[in-house]
LOMI-378161 format. One line per field, with one value per residue (C-alpha): x, y, z. Coordinates in nm, 4 decimals. Layout:
BEGIN
east X,...;
north Y,...;
up Z,...;
REM end
This chain:
BEGIN
east -1.4630,-1.6965,-1.8610,-2.0885,-1.8780,-2.0128,-1.8490,-1.8468,-2.1251,-2.1753,-2.2731,-2.3718,-2.7388,-2.6780,-2.4503,-2.7089,-2.9842,-2.7681,-2.6551,-3.0057,-3.1056,-2.8142,-2.9087,-3.2634,-3.1400,-2.9166,-2.5829,-2.2782,-2.0047,-1.6384,-1.3599,-1.1412,-0.8549,-0.7753,-0.4506,-0.4969,-0.7639,-0.8398,-1.0319,-1.2443,-1.4402,-1.8212,-1.7857,-1.4987,-1.6879,-2.0005,-1.8000,-1.6310,-1.9622,-2.1340,-1.8994,-1.7299,-1.5942,-1.3682,-0.9983,-0.8882,-0.5520,-0.5254,-0.5601,-0.2509,-0.2318,-0.0794,-0.3772,-0.6327,-0.6284,-0.6119,-0.3638,-0.2185,-0.5253,-0.7607,-0.8975,-0.9667,-0.7140,-0.9157,-0.8919,-1.1361,-1.2663,-1.4203,-1.6474,-1.4973,-1.8348,-2.0730,-1.8485,-1.9800,-1.7347,-1.6835,-1.4504,-1.2847,-1.0733,-0.9481,-0.7875,-0.4996,-0.7008,-0.7040,-1.0843,-1.2978,-1.3529,-1.5014,-1.6927,-1.8815,-2.0553,-1.8747,-2.1214;
north 3.1644,2.9818,2.6339,2.4172,2.1144,1.8000,1.5079,1.1426,1.1464,0.8174,0.9530,1.2524,1.2221,1.2493,1.5534,1.7212,1.6724,1.8025,2.0980,2.2020,2.1662,2.3772,2.6479,2.6485,2.6976,2.9746,2.7937,3.0056,2.8045,2.7713,2.9568,2.7324,2.7425,2.4835,2.2982,2.1038,1.9866,1.6398,1.5987,1.2792,1.1444,1.1206,0.7482,0.8082,1.0982,0.8846,0.6134,0.8629,1.0239,0.6891,0.6106,0.9023,0.6699,0.4839,0.5613,0.7536,0.7135,1.0879,1.1704,1.1760,1.1601,1.5113,1.6712,1.8814,2.0522,2.4283,2.6846,2.9728,3.1910,2.9261,2.8235,2.4659,2.3202,2.1455,1.9302,2.0305,1.7305,1.8225,1.6136,1.6755,1.6251,1.8050,2.0618,1.9624,2.0261,1.8599,1.9900,1.7558,1.8150,1.4723,1.5895,1.3517,1.0484,0.8941,0.9437,1.2541,1.3045,1.6502,1.7304,1.9961,2.0845,2.3835,2.6223;
up -11.5441,-11.3245,-11.3409,-11.1270,-11.0146,-10.8667,-10.7108,-10.8230,-11.0703,-11.2500,-11.5896,-11.7815,-11.7173,-11.3347,-11.4015,-11.6236,-11.3607,-11.0756,-11.2829,-11.3631,-10.9902,-10.8836,-11.1410,-11.0125,-10.6573,-10.7591,-10.6809,-10.7775,-10.9596,-10.8734,-11.0386,-11.2654,-11.5057,-11.7883,-11.7608,-12.0830,-12.3384,-12.4426,-12.7687,-12.8099,-13.1012,-13.0545,-12.9733,-12.7237,-12.5671,-12.5232,-12.3548,-12.1201,-12.0290,-11.9571,-11.6776,-11.4988,-11.2274,-11.4661,-11.4750,-11.7892,-11.9632,-12.0117,-11.6432,-11.4399,-11.0549,-11.0490,-11.2309,-11.0652,-10.7376,-10.6975,-10.8136,-10.6145,-10.6936,-10.5608,-10.9021,-10.9650,-11.2138,-11.4815,-11.7884,-12.0652,-12.2535,-12.5903,-12.8169,-13.1620,-13.3425,-13.1165,-12.9496,-12.6081,-12.3230,-11.9913,-11.7239,-11.4785,-11.1663,-11.0764,-10.7453,-10.7827,-10.8947,-11.2400,-11.2831,-11.3102,-10.9363,-10.9689,-11.2976,-11.4706,-11.7967,-11.9477,-12.0999;
REM end
């Protein structure tokens, strides 16, 4: 699986714009694997996606990084009402340092 990851986006609008721009330019995504899923209500998901720089209680310092195959180790965050999915590779931080929209 491949996804287009960006670094330190403030909110989902910035992420969507950057994703569309990367697609227009033909950028190839990075390989990733899911280490766990977090399911949020619509209200929780909107709060999460309005400030990606905020620490999250479900992200631990050991999350993220790469596995032995070079894939990004990601947390999949799912909006329970809409099914929208965000991937995050926190790279040892407690906020979504690298983030992508999972298609």
